[in-house]
N, C-alpha and C positions, 0 to 999 in steps of 0.2 A: 126910770124903770117902769117895764111894759107891765101891763096888768091883760090877761085876755077874757074878754067878754064873748056871750053868747054861745051859739054850739060849735063855733068855728075850733074844729082842731084840725092841726097839720098833720097831712096824708101820710107821712112815716111813722105815726104812733101807731103802735100796737094796742088792737082792742082787747085782747085777753093774752093771758099768760100763753105759753106756746107749749109749755108737758101736760095740757089737759085740752079737751076738746072744748070750743065756745058753745056758752049755753047763750040763753035769753036774757038771765041772768046774770050774766057776765058782761053783757053789752049794756043792758039795762045800768048797772053798778056803776062801770065804766063813764058811760054820760052823762050817769046822775052825776058823777063826783069831778068830771075832768078840769073841769076850768076853777073849781077849788083847787086842788094838787097845785095843778098850771101855777096859779095866782102865787102861792104861797112856797111857792119853789122859786119863784122869780125872786121874791119878798126876802127870802133868806139867804141867797146870793150868787143862784144860778146863772150863768151867762147865757145869752141867746145863742151862742154855739152847743151848749151840752143841756141845758134845760131839756130837750128831747128825752134824752138817755134819763135823765132823774127822774121823769115823769113815767116813764117805760119802767123804770126799776120799781118805784112806788108802785104800781099797779101789778108789777110782779109779784112784787112780797107781799102786798094784798090780798092776792088770788090764791097766793100759797096758805096766811094763815087767817084769810074768810070764817072759815067752818071754827075755829079758836074763839074768836071775838064773844065776848062772854058780855058784852052791852053794859059794863060798869061806867061807861063813859057813852058819848056820841060816835058816832062811826064819822063824822067831821075830824072828832078830837081826838080819835085811834087812827083815821089816817093821816092827821097833822103830826102827830110824834112820829107815823113812820117817816115822814118825807123829812122832818126835820133832821132823823135818825142819817135818812139816803143823802140829803146833799152835804150835810158834813161829812161823812164819809167818802163822797165823792170832791168834798172840795179838799181832803186832805191826802188823797189819793193823785188829786191836781199837782197839789203843790209838790207831794213826793216823785211825779214824775216831771214834776218841772224843775227842782235840786238836780236829780238825773241827769234826764238832759244837760245842763250845763254842766256838771260834771264830767260826763262827757266828751261835752264839747273842748272842754281845759283839756283832756287827757289828747284828744284828739290834735288841738293846736299843736299841743307838745311832740308828741307821735309824727306831724308832720313835719316839724323844725330837725326830731333827731332820728328820722329815718326813712330811708330811699324808695321804701317797699308804698307803694299806695294805698290807700284806703280801700277800695276795691279789693284789693288781693287779701287785706287783713279778714274782710267779713267775709270773703270766698274762704279764706284758710277756718273761719273760727264755722262759717256755715258745715265745714268738712269733717271738723274734730266731732261735732256735735250731732254728726250724723253718723258717729261711730260709736254710741252711748241711744242703750237700747229706751224707747218709746218712753219708759218710766221715768228715768230718770232726766231724761234729753227737756222732757214737761216740765218738771220741777228746775230744770238749770235755767231754763228759759223764762219762767213768770218770776224766780226769785232774782235770778242778775241780769238777766235783761227787761224786763218786766216793771220791776220793782216792788214786787208782790210780797208781803209777809208769810210765813209759812199757815199761818190762821185764816187767810185769804183763800191759801192757795187749796189746804183743806175743805176750805166750803165749796169751791169754786171744782174740787176733782172728786168732792164726797167720799175722801178719805179719813182717818185720823190723824192730827197736828206731827204726831211723833212717828208717821212713818211718814210724811211730806221731811221730816227734818232726818229722817235717815236714810231716806233715797236722795237727800241732798248731801249730806257726808260722803254717801256712795259715790256721784255722780264729781261731787269735786274731786274725789281720789282717783278717780277713772281718769277724768282728767285730765288731770297733774301728771298721770304715768303716760298718757298718750302726748303730753307732750313734752315730756323727759326721755321719749323714746324718741319721738321727733327732731329734737335738741343732739341726740348722739346720733342720729343717722345723719342728718344733715352735718351735722361737725359745728352746733351751736348757734348757727344762723337765725332760728328763733325764739 
């Protein structure tokens, strides 16, 4: 396991949350706590290839919630709790993504054995179908079906209610099904 010591920080690590202008306090906060967050993210299970993403997420979350910090614990305890939650979520997301990739790999192997259409043609067909959906439905389908995100995660990402995500997903699935059925009827059932 790798520990980070000293003031060294990766060049790609963002210094402040992108949704507000940088201030001297943001930079000081980041520099003061970077090593602590990095070390503990690694100790909690971050791998070298995604620890920078986890640290960025911790500081992004902390910068958004710093005004809400009530001082009932030390700042380090508060940061550790954020780090813990971020690492847990990212581990779940990575595991879910790996399962989805394995599942898709098996599906593609089955398609390769039974289908004469190359995978590139199928991908092009999917992109063409997706392009026919309006933007709000297309984004929901991509995040749910292709990226494996939950409706709660999507609601958070898009800043909309979870019920809105669910209703758009239902509508998008129905619309895609209708598009596929029209295509099948037009091409005589080839797809």
